[in-house]
C-alpha positions in Angstrom: -34.9 23.3 37.8 -37.2 25.2 35.7 -37.4 24.7 31.7 -38.0 28.1 31.1 -34.7 29.3 32.6 -32.1 30.5 30.2 -29.2 31.7 32.5 -26.2 29.8 32.1 -24.3 28.4 34.9 -20.6 29.7 34.6 -17.8 27.0 35.1 -16.0 28.2 38.2 -19.5 26.3 39.8 -18.8 23.1 38.9 -14.8 23.3 39.8 -16.6 24.3 43.4 -19.1 21.8 43.4 -17.5 18.7 41.7 -14.6 16.1 42.5 -11.3 16.3 40.4 -12.2 13.5 38.5 -15.7 14.7 37.5 -14.4 18.0 36.5 -12.0 16.4 34.1 -14.5 14.6 32.8 -17.0 17.4 32.2 -14.1 20.0 30.8 -13.3 16.6 28.2 -17.1 16.5 27.2 -17.1 20.2 26.5 -14.0 20.0 24.4 -15.0 17.3 22.6 -18.5 18.9 21.7 -16.8 22.1 20.6 -14.4 20.0 18.6 -17.5 17.6 17.0 -19.6 20.9 16.0 -16.7 23.1 14.4 -16.3 23.4 10.6 -12.4 24.3 11.3 -11.4 21.9 14.1 -10.5 18.2 13.9 -9.1 15.8 15.6 -5.2 14.0 15.6 -5.6 10.5 14.6 -2.4 9.5 15.7 -2.4 6.5 18.1 -3.3 7.3 21.9 -3.2 11.1 20.7 -5.7 13.6 21.8 -4.6 16.9 20.3 -6.8 19.0 18.4 -5.8 21.0 14.9 -7.9 23.7 13.3 -8.2 23.3 9.6 -6.9 26.5 8.2 -6.5 25.6 4.7 -8.6 23.0 2.4 -5.0 21.2 0.7 -2.0 20.1 2.2 -1.3 18.4 5.3 -0.9 19.4 8.9 1.7 17.5 11.2 0.9 16.9 14.9 3.6 18.2 17.1 2.5 15.9 19.9 2.7 12.3 17.7 4.1 13.5 14.3 0.7 12.0 12.9 0.4 14.2 9.8 -2.9 14.8 8.2 -4.3 15.3 4.8 -6.7 18.5 4.9 -8.5 17.4 2.1 -9.8 13.9 3.1 -8.6 13.9 6.7 -7.2 10.9 6.5 -3.4 10.4 7.3 -1.3 12.4 4.3 -0.2 10.8 1.2 1.5 12.8 -0.7 2.5 12.7 -3.5 -0.8 10.5 -4.1 -3.8 12.2 -4.6 -6.9 11.7 -2.2 -8.4 9.2 -4.9 -5.4 7.6 -6.1 -4.8 6.7 -2.4 -8.5 5.4 -1.6 -7.7 2.9 -4.9 -4.4 1.9 -3.8 -5.8 1.2 0.0 -9.0 -1.1 -1.8 -6.4 -3.1 -3.7 -4.3 -3.5 -0.1 -6.8 -4.4 1.6 -9.3 -6.5 -0.7 -8.5 -10.1 -1.9 -8.5 -9.2 -5.4 -4.9 -9.7 -5.9 -5.1 -12.8 -4.1 -7.6 -13.8 -6.8 -5.3 -12.5 -9.5 -2.6 -15.0 -8.5 -5.1 -17.4 -8.2 -6.3 -16.6 -11.6 -3.0 -16.4 -13.0 -1.2 -20.1 -11.7 -4.4 -22.1 -11.1 -7.6 -23.5 -13.1 -10.6 -25.2 -11.9 -11.2 -28.6 -12.4 -13.9 -28.8 -15.4 -15.8 -31.9 -13.4 -15.1 -31.0 -9.7 -14.0 -27.1 -9.6 -11.3 -28.1 -7.6 -8.0 -25.9 -8.1 -5.1 -26.8 -10.0 -1.8 -25.8 -10.1 0.8 -26.5 -12.8 4.4 -26.0 -12.3 5.4 -27.8 -15.7 5.3 -31.0 -18.0 2.9 -31.6 -20.5 -0.7 -30.2 -21.1 -2.7 -33.2 -20.1 -3.8 -33.2 -16.4 -5.7 -35.2 -13.9 -7.4 -34.0 -11.0 -6.0 -35.4 -7.6 -9.8 -35.6 -6.9 -11.7 -36.5 -9.2 -9.1 -38.6 -11.3 -11.0 -36.4 -14.4 -8.6 -35.9 -17.4 -8.6 -32.8 -19.3 -6.2 -30.5 -21.7 -4.7 -27.5 -19.7 -5.0 -25.3 -22.6 -8.8 -25.8 -23.7 -10.0 -27.5 -20.8 -11.8 -30.0 -22.5 -11.8 -33.8 -21.6 -9.0 -35.5 -22.7 -9.6 -38.5 -25.1 -7.7 -41.9 -23.6 -7.9 -45.3 -22.9 -10.2 -46.5 -19.8 -9.0 -49.2 -17.9 -10.9 -51.2 -15.6 -10.2 -51.6 -12.0 -8.5 -49.5 -10.1 -5.5 -52.7 -9.3 -5.0 -53.2 -13.1 -4.1 -49.1 -13.5 -2.0 -49.2 -10.4 -0.3 -52.3 -12.1 -0.4 -50.5 -15.7 0.3 -46.9 -14.2 4.1 -47.0 -14.4 4.3 -48.7 -17.7 1.4 -46.8 -19.8 1.9 -43.3 -18.1 4.5 -41.4 -20.4 2.3 -43.2 -23.4 -0.9 -42.1 -22.2 0.6 -38.7 -22.4 1.6 -38.2 -26.0 -2.0 -39.4 -26.8 -3.5 -36.3 -28.5 -6.2 -34.4 -27.6 -8.9 -34.2 -30.8 -9.2 -30.3 -30.0 -5.0 -29.6 -30.6 -3.3 -29.1 -33.9 -0.3 -31.0 -32.3 0.6 -33.4 -29.5 2.1 -33.4 -26.4 5.8 -32.8 -25.7 6.9 -33.4 -22.1 10.3 -32.1 -23.2 9.0 -28.9 -24.0 5.5 -27.6 -22.6 5.5 -24.4 -24.8 5.7 -26.5 -28.2 2.1 -27.2 -27.7 -0.7 -25.7 -29.2 -4.4 -26.2 -28.4 -6.9 -24.9 -31.4 -9.3 -24.2 -29.2 -7.3 -21.9 -27.4 -5.9 -20.0 -30.3 -9.8 -19.3 -31.3 -10.0 -17.1 -27.8 -11.2 -13.4 -28.4 -8.3 -11.4 -29.3 -9.2 -9.0 -26.5 -8.9 -11.4 -24.0 -6.1 -11.0 -21.1 -3.3 -13.2 -22.0 -1.8 -15.5 -18.7 1.3 -13.5 -19.4 0.3 -10.2 -19.0 -1.7 -11.4 -15.7 1.9 -12.5 -14.6 3.4 -9.0 -15.5 0.5 -6.9 -13.9 0.7 -9.5 -10.9 4.2 -9.1 -10.7 3.9 -4.9 -10.9 1.8 -4.9 -8.2 4.0 -7.2 -5.8 7.2 -5.0 -6.8 5.4 -2.0 -5.6 3.6 -3.4 -2.7 7.1 -5.2 -1.2 8.6 -1.4 -1.4 5.2 0.0 0.3 5.5 -2.4 3.1 9.6 -2.1 3.5 9.1 2.0 3.7 5.5 1.2 6.2 7.8 -0.9 8.6 10.4 2.1 8.3 7.7 4.6 9.5 6.4 2.5 12.7 10.0 2.2 13.6 10.1 5.5 13.9 7.0 6.3 15.5 8.9 6.1 18.9 10.8 9.4 17.9 8.6 11.4 20.3 9.9 9.2 23.3 13.9 9.7 21.4 13.3 13.3 21.6 12.4 13.4 25.1 15.7 12.0 25.9 17.5 14.1 23.7 16.1 17.1 25.1 16.9 15.4 29.1 20.7 14.4 27.5 20.9 18.1 26.1 19.9 19.9 29.1 23.0 17.7 31.2 25.6 18.4 28.4 24.7 21.5 26.4 22.0 23.6 28.4 22.7 26.1 26.0 21.6 24.6 23.4 17.7 25.1 22.5 16.2 21.9 21.7 12.7 23.0 20.0 14.0 21.9 16.6 14.5 18.1 17.7 10.5 18.1 17.4 10.9 19.2 13.7 14.0 17.1 12.6 11.9 14.1 14.0 9.0 15.4 11.9 10.9 15.8 8.8 12.4 11.8 9.1 8.6 10.7 9.1 7.4 12.9 6.3 10.6 11.5 4.0 9.7 7.9 4.7 6.0 8.4 4.2 6.8 9.8 0.8 9.0 7.1 -0.1 6.3 4.9 0.9 3.5 6.1 -1.2 5.6 7.4 -4.4 6.0 3.8 -5.4 2.4 3.7 -5.5 2.3 6.6 -7.8 4.6 4.9 -10.6 2.1 2.5 -10.2 -0.5 4.5 -11.0 1.2 6.4 -13.8 3.6 3.9 -15.5 4.6 6.3 -18.4 5.7 8.6 -15.7 8.7 11.2 -17.4 10.1 12.6 -14.4 10.4 8.6 -13.0 14.2 8.5 -13.3 14.2 12.1 -11.5 11.9 11.2 -8.9 13.7 7.6 -8.0 16.7 9.8 -7.3 14.7 12.2 -4.9 13.6 8.8 -3.3 17.0 7.5 -2.9 18.0 10.8 -1.7 15.3 11.1 1.0 16.0 7.2 2.3 20.2 8.4 2.9 18.7 11.4 4.8 16.7 9.8 6.9 19.6 7.0 7.8 22.1 9.9 8.2 19.6 12.0 10.6 19.3 8.7 12.7 23.1 8.2 13.0 23.5 11.8 14.4 20.6 13.1 16.1 21.6 11.6 19.3 24.7 14.0 19.0 22.0 17.4 18.5 24.1 19.0 21.0 27.3 19.1 18.9 25.6 18.3 15.2 22.4 21.0 15.5 23.5 22.6 12.7 24.1 19.9 10.3 20.9 18.3 11.1 18.9 21.2 10.4 20.3 21.6 6.8 19.2 17.9 6.5 15.7 18.7 7.7 15.4 21.8 5.1 16.8 19.6 2.7 14.3 16.7 3.3 11.0 19.3 3.1 12.5 20.9 -0.4 13.1 17.0 -1.9 9.7 16.6 -0.7 7.9 19.9 -2.0 10.0 19.1 -5.6 8.8 15.8 -5.6 5.1 17.0 -4.6 5.0 20.0 -7.8 6.4 17.0 -10.2 3.5 14.5 -9.4 1.3 17.3 -9.6 2.6 18.3 -13.4 2.3 14.9 -14.4 -1.3 14.4 -13.3 -2.0 17.6 -15.0 -0.3 16.4 -18.1 -2.1 13.3 -18.5 -5.2 15.0 -17.5 -4.7 17.4 -20.4 -3.5 14.6 -23.1 -6.9 12.2 -22.2 -9.0 15.6 -22.3 -7.4 16.2 -26.3 -8.0 12.3 -27.0 -11.6 12.5 -26.0 -12.2 15.4 -27.8 -13.3 17.4 -24.7 -10.9 20.4 -25.5 
């Protein structure tokens, strides 16, 4: 082969000299080369999908006609409306890292001041004894508890039942009041009261954790629904086959668009809860929640009657169009909420 030759071999030549498997491999390689070097073409990231879509716009989303996977045209990840790309990145980080686990441990447990073992307090007095190193300390201020010391372990075991209630009543030198087994909330620690006012209280941490868990449980519920709908392509093929036998005159091209609408509705509900997590003071929350309920009901209704597509085609198409209108309304409301919050923040910062 002469390196200086610029003549390109015609594709027909490869078809003549290569075996079928080698030809398919060559054409797949050429397609991959074209897509990877193109600025307007992208691979669908759906499971086991080999489709290519053209990135005509720089915003919005596109849905694959084969696997129904929706892709955000801005970040080229799975569509996440009504969340913005930045909000999605933050949520996914919270979802995948261990920050929420650490938050739970921080709220419900503390480390022993002596050996560092995590201890959970589930009630009773503030006088704590570490099970590992037997160190006694105050749960509020974490200072050593001044109590009586006994000689040997056997003597401690003998006197434990008799002296334990009295040990609990011993006063901590750092406290303004003594322990009260009947009411743990009545206990006040003088050291604890000197903590800086800017510190986040345990109650606030609990509230933040519970708010995240509530959103996450709803997120997982819709995520499981979306996974269950992932087999809609196979279901659509079965419906087409059945209609071809019973209603051969009815067109079946709209089945895929109906299945696509249900996937988009479930995905919208999944990320709508995340939107509330970031925008706690959303003025249109009641309206958005009504839209979420309506979308969930439409998905359930379509799932029940889609097998009767031949007889209920018009009704299914109406449900499909209604889903698209509701999703458009949700996206518009969420966009306005972001713009309004951005304008308020800008005004408060004195940048207008």
